[in-house]
ROSE-4610 file (N, C-alpha, C; in Angstrom, 1 decimal, always signed):
// ROSE-4610
residu = [X/X/X/X/X/X/X/X/X/X/X/X/X/X/X/X/X/X/X/X/X/X/X/X/X/X/X/X/X/X/X/X/X/X/X/X/X/X/X/X/X/X/X/X/X/X/X/X/X/X/X/X/X/X/X/X/X/X/X/X/X/X/X/X/X/X/X/X/X/X/X/X/X/X/X/X/X/X/X/X/X/X/X/X/X/X/X/X/X/X/X/X/X/X/X/X/X/X/X/X/X/X/X/X/X/X/X/X/X/X/X/X/X/X/X/X/X/X/X/X/X/X/X/X/X/X/X/X/X/X/X/X/X/X/X/X/X/X/X/X/X/X/X/X/X/X/X/X/X/X/X/X/X/X/X/X/X/X/X/X/X/X/X/X/X/X/X/X/X/X/X/X/X/X/X/X/X/X/X/X/X/X/X/X/X/X/X/X/X/X/X/X/X/X/X/X/X/X/X/X/X/X/X/X/X/X/X/X/X/X/X/X/X/X/X/X/X/X/X/X/X/X/X/X/X/X/X/X/X/X/X/X/X/X/X/X/X/X/X/X/X/X/X/X/X/X/X/X/X/X/X/X/X/X/X/X/X/X/X/X/X/X/X/X/X/X/X/X/X/X/X/X/X/X/X/X/X/X/X/X/X/X/X/X/X/X/X/X/X/X/X/X/X/X/X/X/X/X/X/X/X/X/X/X/X/X/X/X/X/X/X/X/X/X/X/X/X/X/X/X/X/X/X/X/X/X/X/X/X/X/X/X/X/X/X/X/X/X/X/X/X/X/X/X/X/X/X/X/X/X/X/X/X/X/X/X/X/X/X/X/X/X/X/X/X/X/X/X/X/X/X/X/X/X/X/X/X/X/X/X/X/X/X/X/X/X/X/X/X/X/X/X/X/X/X/X/X/X/X/X/X/X/X/X/X/X/X/X/X/X/X/X/X/X/X/X/X/X/X/X/X/X/X/X/X/X/X/X/X/X/X/X/X/X/X/X/X/X/X/X/X/X/X/X/X/X/X/X/X/X/X/X/X/X/X/X/X/X/X/X/X/X/X/X/X/X/X/X/X/X/X/X/X/X/X/X/X/X/X/X/X/X/X/X/X/X/X/X/X/X/X/X/X/X/X/X/X/X/X/X/X/X/X/X/X/X/X/X/X/X/X/X/X/X/X/X/X/X/X/X/X/X/X/X/X/X/X/X/X/X/X/X/X/X/X/X/X/X/X/X/X/X/X/X/X/X/X/X/X/X/X/X/X/X/X/X/X/X/X/X/X/X/X/X/X/X/X/X/X/X/X/X/X/X/X/X/X/X/X/X/X/X/X/X/X/X/X/X/X/X/X/X/X/X/X/X/X/X/X/X/X/X/X/X/X/X/X/X/X/X/X/X/X/X/X/X/X/X/X/X/X/X/X/X/X/X/X/X/X/X/X/X/X/X/X/X/X/X/X/X/X/X/X/X/X/X/X/X/X/X/X]
num = [1/1/1/2/2/2/3/3/3/4/4/4/5/5/5/6/6/6/7/7/7/8/8/8/9/9/9/10/10/10/11/11/11/12/12/12/13/13/13/14/14/14/15/15/15/16/16/16/17/17/17/18/18/18/19/19/19/20/20/20/21/21/21/22/22/22/23/23/23/24/24/24/25/25/25/26/26/26/27/27/27/28/28/28/29/29/29/30/30/30/31/31/31/32/32/32/33/33/33/34/34/34/35/35/35/36/36/36/37/37/37/38/38/38/39/39/39/40/40/40/41/41/41/42/42/42/43/43/43/44/44/44/45/45/45/46/46/46/47/47/47/48/48/48/49/49/49/50/50/50/51/51/51/52/52/52/53/53/53/54/54/54/55/55/55/56/56/56/57/57/57/58/58/58/59/59/59/60/60/60/61/61/61/62/62/62/63/63/63/64/64/64/65/65/65/66/66/66/67/67/67/68/68/68/69/69/69/70/70/70/71/71/71/72/72/72/73/73/73/74/74/74/75/75/75/76/76/76/77/77/77/78/78/78/79/79/79/80/80/80/81/81/81/82/82/82/83/83/83/84/84/84/85/85/85/86/86/86/87/87/87/88/88/88/89/89/89/90/90/90/91/91/91/92/92/92/93/93/93/94/94/94/95/95/95/96/96/96/97/97/97/98/98/98/99/99/99/100/100/100/101/101/101/102/102/102/103/103/103/104/104/104/105/105/105/106/106/106/107/107/107/108/108/108/109/109/109/110/110/110/111/111/111/112/112/112/113/113/113/114/114/114/115/115/115/116/116/116/117/117/117/118/118/118/119/119/119/120/120/120/121/121/121/122/122/122/123/123/123/124/124/124/125/125/125/126/126/126/127/127/127/128/128/128/129/129/129/130/130/130/131/131/131/132/132/132/133/133/133/134/134/134/135/135/135/136/136/136/137/137/137/138/138/138/139/139/139/140/140/140/141/141/141/142/142/142/143/143/143/144/144/144/145/145/145/146/146/146/147/147/147/148/148/148/149/149/149/150/150/150/151/151/151/152/152/152/153/153/153/154/154/154/155/155/155/156/156/156/157/157/157/158/158/158/159/159/159/160/160/160/161/161/161/162/162/162/163/163/163/164/164/164/165/165/165/166/166/166/167/167/167/168/168/168/169/169/169/170/170/170/171/171/171/172/172/172/173/173/173/174/174/174/175/175/175/176/176/176/177/177/177/178/178/178/179/179/179/180/180/180/181/181/181/182/182/182/183/183/183/184/184/184/185/185/185/186/186/186/187/187/187/188/188/188/189/189/189/190/190/190/191/191/191/192/192/192/193/193/193/194/194/194/195/195/195/196/196/196/197/197/197/198/198/198/199/199/199/200/200/200/201/201/201/202/202/202/203/203/203/204/204/204/205/205/205/206/206/206/207/207/207/208/208/208/209/209/209/210/210/210/211/211/211/212/212/212/213/213/213/214/214/214/215/215/215/216/216/216/217/217/217]
x = [+63.5/+62.1/+61.3/+60.1/+59.3/+58.3/+58.1/+57.2/+57.9/+57.4/+58.0/+57.3/+57.9/+57.2/+55.9/+55.8/+54.6/+53.5/+53.9/+52.9/+52.5/+53.4/+53.1/+52.0/+52.2/+51.2/+49.9/+49.9/+48.6/+47.9/+48.6/+48.0/+47.5/+48.3/+47.8/+46.5/+46.5/+45.2/+44.1/+44.2/+43.2/+42.7/+43.7/+43.5/+42.7/+43.1/+42.5/+41.0/+40.7/+39.3/+38.5/+39.2/+38.5/+38.3/+38.9/+38.8/+40.1/+40.1/+41.4/+42.1/+41.3/+41.8/+42.7/+42.1/+42.9/+44.1/+44.1/+45.2/+46.3/+45.9/+46.8/+47.5/+46.8/+47.3/+48.4/+48.0/+48.9/+50.2/+50.0/+51.2/+52.1/+51.5/+52.4/+53.1/+52.4/+53.0/+54.2/+54.0/+55.0/+56.2/+56.0/+57.1/+57.8/+57.1/+57.8/+58.7/+58.2/+59.0/+60.2/+60.1/+61.3/+62.3/+61.9/+62.8/+63.5/+62.7/+63.3/+64.4/+64.1/+65.1/+66.3/+66.2/+67.3/+68.2/+67.5/+68.2/+69.0/+68.4/+69.1/+70.3/+70.2/+71.4/+72.5/+72.1/+73.1/+73.7/+73.0/+73.5/+74.5/+74.2/+75.1/+76.4/+76.3/+77.5/+78.4/+77.7/+78.5/+79.2/+78.6/+79.2/+80.1/+80.3/+81.2/+80.7/+79.4/+78.8/+78.3/+79.3/+78.9/+78.1/+78.4/+77.6/+76.2/+76.0/+74.7/+73.9/+74.7/+74.1/+73.7/+74.5/+74.2/+72.9/+72.8/+71.6/+70.3/+70.5/+69.4/+68.9/+69.9/+69.5/+69.0/+69.5/+68.9/+67.4/+67.1/+65.7/+64.9/+65.5/+64.8/+64.5/+65.4/+65.2/+64.1/+64.1/+63.0/+61.7/+61.5/+60.3/+60.0/+61.0/+60.8/+60.3/+60.8/+60.3/+58.9/+58.5/+57.1/+56.2/+56.7/+55.9/+55.9/+57.0/+57.2/+57.2/+57.6/+57.8/+59.3/+59.7/+61.2/+61.8/+61.0/+61.6/+61.3/+60.9/+60.5/+61.8/+61.6/+62.7/+62.9/+61.8/+61.8/+62.8/+63.1/+64.0/+65.5/+65.8/+67.2/+67.9/+67.3/+68.1/+68.4/+67.6/+67.9/+69.0/+69.0/+70.1/+71.4/+71.3/+72.6/+73.1/+72.3/+72.7/+73.4/+72.8/+73.4/+74.7/+74.8/+76.1/+77.2/+76.8/+77.8/+78.2/+77.3/+77.7/+78.6/+78.2/+79.0/+80.4/+80.6/+82.0/+82.8/+82.1/+82.9/+83.2/+82.4/+82.6/+83.3/+83.7/+84.4/+83.6/+82.2/+81.4/+81.3/+82.4/+82.5/+81.6/+81.3/+80.4/+79.0/+78.6/+77.3/+77.1/+78.2/+78.2/+77.9/+78.6/+78.4/+77.0/+76.5/+75.1/+74.1/+74.2/+73.3/+73.3/+74.5/+74.6/+74.0/+74.2/+73.5/+72.0/+71.5/+70.0/+69.6/+70.4/+70.1/+70.0/+71.0/+71.0/+69.7/+69.4/+68.2/+66.9/+66.8/+65.6/+65.6/+66.8/+66.9/+66.5/+67.0/+66.8/+65.3/+64.7/+63.3/+62.4/+62.8/+62.0/+62.0/+63.2/+63.4/+62.6/+62.5/+61.8/+60.3/+59.9/+58.4/+57.8/+58.6/+58.1/+59.2/+59.2/+60.2/+60.3/+59.2/+59.2/+60.1/+60.5/+61.4/+62.9/+63.2/+64.6/+65.4/+64.8/+65.7/+66.1/+65.1/+65.4/+66.4/+66.2/+67.2/+68.6/+68.7/+70.1/+70.7/+69.9/+70.5/+71.0/+70.2/+70.6/+71.8/+71.8/+72.9/+74.3/+74.2/+75.4/+76.0/+75.0/+75.5/+75.9/+75.2/+75.7/+77.1/+77.4/+78.7/+79.7/+79.4/+80.3/+80.7/+79.7/+79.9/+80.6/+80.3/+81.0/+82.5/+82.7/+84.1/+84.9/+84.2/+84.8/+85.1/+84.1/+84.2/+85.4/+85.5/+86.6/+87.9/+87.9/+89.2/+89.6/+88.7/+89.0/+89.5/+89.0/+89.4/+90.7/+91.2/+92.4/+92.2/+91.0/+90.7/+90.6/+91.7/+91.7/+91.2/+91.5/+91.0/+89.4/+88.8/+87.4/+86.8/+87.6/+87.2/+87.1/+88.1/+88.2/+87.0/+86.8/+85.7/+84.3/+84.1/+82.8/+82.6/+83.6/+83.5/+83.4/+84.1/+83.9/+82.5/+81.9/+80.6/+79.6/+79.9/+79.0/+79.1/+80.3/+80.5/+79.7/+79.7/+78.9/+77.4/+76.9/+75.5/+75.1/+76.0/+75.7/+75.7/+76.6/+76.7/+75.5/+74.9/+73.7/+72.6/+72.5/+71.3/+71.6/+72.7/+73.0/+73.9/+74.6/+75.6/+77.0/+78.1/+79.4/+80.0/+79.4/+80.0/+79.1/+78.2/+77.3/+78.0/+77.6/+78.3/+78.0/+76.8/+76.5/+77.5/+77.8/+78.8/+80.2/+80.5/+81.8/+82.1/+81.1/+81.4/+82.0/+81.6/+82.3/+83.7/+84.0/+85.3/+86.2/+85.6/+86.4/+86.7/+85.7/+85.9/+87.0/+87.0/+88.0/+89.4/+89.4/+90.7/+91.2/+90.3/+90.7/+91.3/+90.6/+91.1/+92.5/+92.6/+93.9/+95.0/+94.7/+95.6/+96.1/+95.2/+95.6/+96.4/+96.3/+97.0/+98.4/+98.7/+99.9/+100.0/+98.8/+98.7/+98.4/+99.5/+99.3/+98.8/+99.3/+99.0/+97.5/+97.0/+95.6/+94.7/+95.2/+94.4/+94.3/+95.4/+95.3/+94.5/+94.5/+93.6/+92.1/+91.7/+90.4/+90.0/+90.9/+90.7/+90.6/+91.4/+91.3/+90.0/+89.5/+88.2/+87.1/+87.2/+86.2/+86.2/+87.4/+87.6/+87.0/+87.3/+86.8/+85.3/+84.6/+83.2/+82.6/+83.1/+82.6/+82.8/+84.0/+84.2/+83.2/+82.9/+81.9/+80.5/+80.2/+78.9/+78.7/+79.7/+79.7/+79.7/+80.5/+80.5/+79.2/+78.5/+77.2/+76.2/+76.3/+75.3/+75.5/+76.8/+77.1/+76.5/+76.7/+76.1/+74.6/+74.0/+72.5/+72.1/+72.8/+72.5/+72.7/+73.7/+74.0/+72.9/+72.5/+71.4/+70.1/+69.8/+68.6/+68.7/+69.9/+70.0/+69.9/+70.4/+70.2/+68.8/+68.0/+66.6/+65.8/+66.3/+65.7/+65.9/+67.2/+67.5/+66.7/+66.4/+65.5/+64.1]
y = [+10.1/+9.8/+11.1/+11.0/+12.2/+12.4/+11.4/+11.5/+11.2/+11.8/+11.6/+10.5/+9.9/+8.9/+9.4/+10.6/+11.1/+11.1/+11.5/+11.5/+10.1/+9.1/+7.7/+7.3/+7.6/+7.2/+7.8/+9.1/+9.8/+9.1/+8.8/+8.3/+6.8/+6.1/+4.7/+4.7/+5.7/+5.8/+6.1/+7.1/+7.5/+6.4/+5.7/+4.6/+3.5/+3.2/+2.1/+2.4/+3.7/+4.0/+3.9/+3.8/+3.7/+2.2/+1.3/-0.1/-0.8/-2.1/-2.9/-2.8/-2.7/-2.7/-1.5/-0.3/+0.9/+0.9/+0.4/+0.3/-0.6/-1.7/-2.6/-1.9/-1.2/-0.5/+0.6/+1.3/+2.3/+1.7/+0.5/-0.2/-0.6/-1.1/-1.5/-0.3/+0.8/+2.0/+2.5/+2.5/+2.9/+1.9/+0.6/-0.3/-0.1/+0.2/+0.4/+1.7/+2.7/+3.9/+3.7/+2.8/+2.5/+1.7/+0.7/+0.0/+0.9/+1.9/+2.8/+3.7/+4.1/+4.9/+4.1/+2.9/+2.0/+1.8/+1.6/+1.5/+2.7/+3.9/+5.2/+5.3/+4.8/+4.8/+3.9/+2.8/+1.8/+2.4/+3.1/+3.8/+4.9/+5.6/+6.6/+6.0/+4.9/+4.2/+3.8/+3.2/+2.8/+4.0/+5.2/+6.4/+7.0/+6.4/+6.9/+8.2/+8.5/+9.6/+9.2/+9.0/+8.4/+9.3/+10.6/+11.6/+11.6/+11.6/+11.6/+10.3/+9.2/+7.9/+7.8/+8.5/+8.5/+9.3/+10.5/+11.3/+10.5/+9.8/+9.0/+7.9/+7.2/+6.0/+6.4/+7.6/+8.1/+8.4/+9.1/+9.4/+8.1/+7.2/+6.0/+5.2/+5.1/+4.3/+5.0/+6.3/+7.0/+6.6/+6.6/+6.2/+4.7/+3.9/+2.4/+2.1/+2.8/+2.6/+3.0/+4.1/+4.5/+3.4/+2.7/+1.7/+0.4/-0.1/-1.4/-1.5/-0.4/-0.5/-0.8/-0.5/-0.5/-1.9/-3.0/-4.3/-5.3/-4.7/-5.6/-6.2/-7.4/-8.0/-7.2/-6.6/-5.9/-4.6/-4.2/-3.1/-3.5/-4.7/-5.2/-4.8/-5.0/-4.6/-3.1/-2.3/-0.8/-0.5/-1.2/-1.1/-1.5/-2.6/-3.2/-2.2/-1.5/-0.5/+0.7/+1.1/+2.2/+1.7/+0.5/+0.0/+0.1/-0.3/-0.3/+1.1/+2.0/+3.4/+3.9/+3.6/+4.0/+3.5/+2.3/+1.8/+2.6/+3.0/+3.9/+5.2/+5.7/+7.0/+7.0/+5.8/+5.5/+6.0/+5.8/+6.1/+4.8/+4.4/+3.1/+2.9/+3.9/+3.7/+3.4/+4.2/+4.0/+2.7/+2.2/+0.9/-0.2/-0.1/-1.1/-1.1/+0.1/+0.2/-0.3/+0.0/-0.4/-1.9/-2.5/-4.0/-4.7/-4.1/-4.6/-4.6/-3.5/-3.5/-4.6/-4.8/-5.9/-7.2/-7.5/-8.8/-8.9/-7.8/-7.8/-8.2/-7.5/-7.7/-9.1/-9.6/-11.0/-12.0/-11.9/-12.8/-12.8/-11.6/-11.5/-12.2/-11.9/-12.5/-14.0/-14.6/-16.0/-16.6/-15.9/-16.4/-16.3/-15.3/-15.1/-16.1/-16.5/-17.4/-18.2/-19.5/-20.3/-20.2/-19.8/-19.7/-18.6/-17.7/-16.6/-17.1/-18.3/-18.7/-18.6/-19.0/-18.8/-17.3/-16.4/-15.0/-14.5/-15.0/-14.5/-15.0/-16.2/-16.7/-15.9/-15.5/-14.6/-13.3/-12.7/-11.4/-11.7/-12.8/-13.1/-13.1/-13.7/-13.8/-12.4/-11.5/-10.1/-9.4/-9.5/-8.9/-9.4/-10.7/-11.2/-10.6/-10.5/-9.9/-8.5/-7.7/-6.3/-6.2/-7.1/-7.1/-7.5/-8.4/-8.7/-7.5/-6.7/-5.5/-4.5/-4.4/-3.5/-3.8/-5.1/-5.5/-5.4/-5.6/-5.4/-4.0/-3.0/-1.6/-1.2/-1.9/-1.6/-2.4/-3.1/-3.9/-5.0/-5.5/-6.6/-7.9/-8.3/-9.2/-10.6/-11.1/-12.5/-12.5/-11.4/-11.3/-11.1/-10.4/-10.1/-11.4/-12.3/-13.6/-14.4/-14.4/-15.2/-14.8/-13.5/-13.0/-13.4/-13.1/-13.4/-14.9/-15.7/-17.2/-17.6/-17.1/-17.4/-17.0/-15.8/-15.4/-16.3/-16.8/-17.8/-19.1/-19.5/-20.7/-20.4/-19.3/-19.0/-18.9/-18.3/-18.1/-19.5/-20.4/-21.7/-22.5/-22.4/-23.1/-22.7/-21.4/-20.9/-21.1/-20.7/-20.7/-21.8/-22.4/-23.4/-22.8/-23.6/-23.0/-22.5/-22.9/-22.4/-21.3/-20.7/-19.7/-18.3/-17.5/-16.1/-15.3/-15.5/-14.8/-15.2/-16.5/-16.9/-16.4/-16.2/-15.7/-14.3/-13.5/-12.2/-12.4/-13.5/-13.7/-14.2/-15.0/-15.4/-14.2/-13.2/-12.0/-11.2/-11.1/-10.4/-11.1/-12.4/-13.1/-12.8/-12.8/-12.5/-11.1/-10.2/-8.8/-8.7/-9.5/-9.5/-10.1/-11.3/-12.0/-11.1/-10.3/-9.4/-8.4/-7.8/-6.8/-7.4/-8.7/-9.4/-9.9/-9.6/-10.0/-11.6/-12.2/-13.7/-13.8/-13.6/-13.4/-14.7/-15.9/-17.1/-17.4/-17.2/-17.4/-16.4/-15.2/-14.2/-14.6/-15.0/-15.4/-16.6/-17.5/-18.7/-18.3/-17.3/-16.8/-16.1/-15.3/-14.6/-15.6/-16.6/-17.6/-18.3/-18.5/-19.2/-18.3/-17.0/-16.1/-16.1/-16.1/-16.1/-17.4/-18.5/-19.8/-19.9/-19.4/-19.4/-18.5/-17.3/-16.4/-16.9/-17.6/-18.2/-19.2/-20.1/-21.2/-20.5/-19.5/-18.8/-18.2/-17.5/-16.8/-17.8/-18.9/-19.9/-20.6/-20.9/-21.5/-20.5/-19.3/-18.3/-18.2/-18.2/-18.2/-19.4/-20.6/-21.8/-21.7/-21.2/-21.0/-20.1/-19.0/-18.0/-18.6/-19.3/-20.0/-21.0/-21.7/-22.7/-22.1/-20.9/-20.2/-19.7/-19.3/-18.8/-20.0/-21.2/-22.4/-22.8/-22.6/-22.9/-22.0/-20.7/-19.7/-20.0/-20.5/-20.9/-22.0/-23.0/-24.1/-23.6]
z = [+101.2/+101.4/+101.3/+100.8/+100.7/+101.8/+102.7/+103.8/+105.1/+106.2/+107.5/+108.2/+109.3/+110.0/+110.6/+111.0/+111.5/+110.5/+109.3/+108.2/+107.9/+107.9/+107.7/+108.7/+110.0/+111.0/+110.8/+110.5/+110.2/+109.0/+108.0/+106.8/+107.1/+107.8/+108.2/+109.0/+109.9/+110.7/+109.8/+108.9/+108.1/+107.1/+106.6/+105.7/+106.4/+107.6/+108.4/+108.6/+108.8/+109.0/+107.7/+106.5/+105.3/+104.9/+105.6/+105.3/+105.2/+105.4/+105.3/+103.9/+102.9/+101.5/+101.3/+101.7/+101.6/+102.5/+103.7/+104.5/+103.9/+103.3/+102.7/+101.5/+100.7/+99.6/+100.0/+101.1/+101.7/+102.2/+102.9/+103.5/+102.3/+101.3/+100.1/+99.5/+99.4/+98.9/+99.8/+101.1/+102.0/+101.9/+101.8/+101.7/+100.4/+99.3/+98.0/+98.1/+98.8/+98.9/+99.7/+100.8/+101.6/+100.7/+99.9/+99.1/+98.1/+97.5/+96.6/+97.3/+98.5/+99.2/+99.5/+99.9/+100.2/+98.9/+97.8/+96.5/+96.2/+96.5/+96.2/+97.1/+98.4/+99.3/+98.7/+98.2/+97.7/+96.4/+95.6/+94.4/+94.8/+95.9/+96.3/+96.9/+97.5/+98.0/+96.8/+95.8/+94.6/+94.0/+94.0/+93.5/+94.5/+95.7/+96.8/+97.3/+97.2/+97.9/+99.2/+100.2/+101.4/+102.3/+102.3/+103.0/+102.6/+101.3/+100.7/+101.1/+101.0/+101.4/+102.8/+103.7/+105.1/+105.4/+104.7/+104.9/+104.4/+103.3/+102.7/+103.7/+104.2/+105.0/+106.4/+106.9/+108.2/+108.1/+107.0/+106.8/+106.5/+105.8/+105.4/+106.7/+107.6/+108.8/+109.7/+109.8/+110.5/+109.9/+108.6/+108.0/+108.2/+108.1/+108.3/+109.7/+110.7/+112.1/+112.2/+111.5/+111.4/+110.8/+109.8/+109.1/+109.8/+110.3/+110.9/+112.4/+113.1/+114.5/+114.8/+116.0/+116.3/+116.3/+116.6/+116.8/+115.6/+114.5/+113.4/+112.7/+112.2/+111.4/+110.1/+109.6/+108.3/+108.4/+109.6/+109.8/+109.5/+109.7/+109.7/+108.4/+107.2/+106.0/+106.0/+106.5/+106.6/+107.6/+108.7/+109.7/+109.1/+108.4/+107.8/+106.7/+106.0/+105.1/+105.8/+106.9/+107.7/+108.2/+108.7/+109.2/+108.1/+106.9/+105.8/+105.5/+105.5/+105.3/+106.4/+107.6/+108.8/+108.8/+108.3/+108.1/+107.2/+106.1/+105.1/+105.7/+106.6/+107.2/+108.5/+108.9/+110.2/+111.4/+111.3/+112.5/+113.3/+113.9/+114.5/+115.7/+116.5/+117.6/+117.1/+116.1/+115.6/+114.9/+114.2/+113.5/+114.6/+115.7/+116.7/+117.3/+117.5/+118.0/+117.0/+115.8/+114.8/+114.6/+114.6/+114.5/+115.7/+116.9/+118.1/+117.9/+117.3/+117.1/+116.1/+115.1/+114.2/+114.9/+115.8/+116.5/+117.4/+118.0/+118.9/+118.1/+117.0/+116.1/+115.5/+115.2/+114.6/+115.7/+116.9/+117.9/+118.3/+118.4/+118.7/+117.7/+116.4/+115.3/+115.4/+115.7/+115.7/+116.9/+118.0/+119.2/+118.9/+118.2/+118.0/+117.0/+116.0/+115.0/+114.3/+114.5/+113.9/+112.4/+111.8/+110.3/+109.8/+110.8/+110.4/+110.3/+110.6/+110.7/+109.4/+108.3/+107.0/+106.8/+107.0/+106.8/+107.9/+109.1/+110.2/+109.9/+109.3/+109.0/+107.9/+106.9/+105.9/+106.5/+107.4/+108.0/+109.0/+109.7/+110.6/+109.8/+108.6/+107.8/+107.5/+107.1/+106.8/+108.0/+109.2/+110.4/+110.8/+110.6/+110.9/+110.0/+108.7/+107.8/+108.2/+108.5/+108.9/+110.2/+111.2/+112.4/+112.2/+111.2/+110.9/+110.4/+109.5/+109.0/+110.1/+111.0/+112.1/+113.0/+113.4/+114.3/+113.6/+112.3/+111.5/+111.5/+111.3/+111.4/+112.8/+113.8/+115.2/+115.5/+114.6/+114.8/+115.8/+115.9/+116.8/+115.9/+115.4/+114.3/+114.6/+115.8/+116.1/+116.1/+116.7/+116.7/+115.3/+114.5/+113.1/+112.3/+112.5/+111.8/+112.3/+113.6/+114.2/+113.6/+113.5/+113.0/+111.6/+110.8/+109.3/+109.1/+109.8/+109.7/+110.1/+111.1/+111.5/+110.4/+109.8/+108.6/+107.5/+107.2/+106.1/+106.4/+107.7/+108.0/+107.8/+108.3/+108.1/+106.6/+105.8/+104.4/+103.7/+104.2/+103.6/+103.9/+105.1/+105.5/+104.6/+104.3/+103.5/+102.0/+101.5/+100.1/+99.5/+100.4/+100.0/+100.0/+100.2/+100.3/+99.0/+97.9/+96.6/+96.0/+96.7/+96.2/+96.2/+95.2/+95.1/+96.4/+97.0/+98.3/+99.4/+99.4/+100.4/+100.1/+98.8/+98.4/+99.0/+99.3/+99.9/+101.3/+102.0/+103.3/+103.2/+102.1/+101.9/+101.5/+100.8/+100.4/+101.7/+102.6/+103.9/+104.7/+104.7/+105.4/+104.8/+103.5/+102.8/+103.1/+103.2/+103.5/+105.0/+105.9/+107.2/+107.3/+106.7/+106.7/+106.1/+105.1/+104.4/+105.4/+106.2/+107.2/+108.3/+108.5/+109.5/+109.0/+107.7/+107.0/+106.9/+106.9/+106.7/+105.2/+104.4/+103.0/+102.3/+102.7/+102.1/+102.3/+103.5/+103.8/+103.1/+103.0/+102.2/+100.8/+100.2/+98.8/+98.6/+99.5/+99.5/+99.4/+100.2/+100.2/+98.9/+98.4/+97.2/+96.0/+96.0/+95.0/+95.0/+96.2/+96.3/+95.7/+96.0/+95.4/+93.9/+93.3/+91.9/+91.3/+92.0/+91.5/+91.5/+92.6/+92.7/+91.5/+91.4/+90.3/+88.9/+88.7/+87.4/+87.1/+88.0/+87.8/+87.6/+88.4/+88.2/+86.8/+86.4/+85.1/+83.9/+84.1/+83.1/+82.9/+84.1/+84.0/+83.4/+83.7/+83.2/+81.6/+81.2/+79.8/+79.0/+79.7/+79.1/+78.9/+80.0/+79.9/+78.8/+78.7/+77.7/+76.3/+76.1/+74.8/+74.5/+75.5/+75.3/+74.9/+75.5/+75.1/+73.7/+73.2/+71.8/+70.9/+71.3/+70.4/+70.3/+71.4/+71.3/+70.4/+70.4/+69.5/+68.0/+67.8/+66.4/+65.9/+66.8/+66.4/+66.0]
C-alpha cells in the first residue's frame, strides 16, 4: 500500500469537510487500493514469495482497519488472506488469533443485520477450511475433519454441493484424511473434486462452442 492508516483518516476527514460526494469518491479509492494490495498478496503467494506476501498483507490490514474500523465484516477477507499466508509460514499462533478475529467480526455482523447472512456464510466456509488446515498442521485431526466438514456444509448452503467453491473444502478434507492415513476416504474426496471440475469445464466448453455456433450463424 502507498498510504498509511493515519493518512487515510486525515484524508477522510478532509474529504468529509468538502462534502459527501468527495468523501464517497475517496472511500471508493481507498477500497480499490485495498483490493489491489490483496490481489498483489495473492499473486505473491502463487509465486511462493510468502515473506513478501506477509509484508504486503500486514500493511494492507493496517490500512483496512483505518478505512473500515476494527470490527467490520469488510475486514474478514484480509484477515483470511493473512491466515493463509501464516499457514504457509507456520505462524500458527498468529493464524489462530486471526481466525478468531474473523469469527468475532462475522458473528457481530450477523447480529447487527440479518441481511449480512449470505456473506457471513461464505466467510464461515473459508474460516472453517483454514481452521481445518490449522488443526491438521497441529495434528489435531479429529478437530480438523470437523472444521473442514462444517466448511463444506456452509459452502453447500451458499453455492450447492457440486460447486467448484465447495470442491475446495472436499480437497481440504482429502488432504486431512491423507495425513491420517485414511487413504480410501482421501481418494474419495479427491475423486469428488475431479468430478466437479470435470463437469464445470465440460459445461464451460459447451457454452463456448455454443457461442461460436451463434457467431457462425
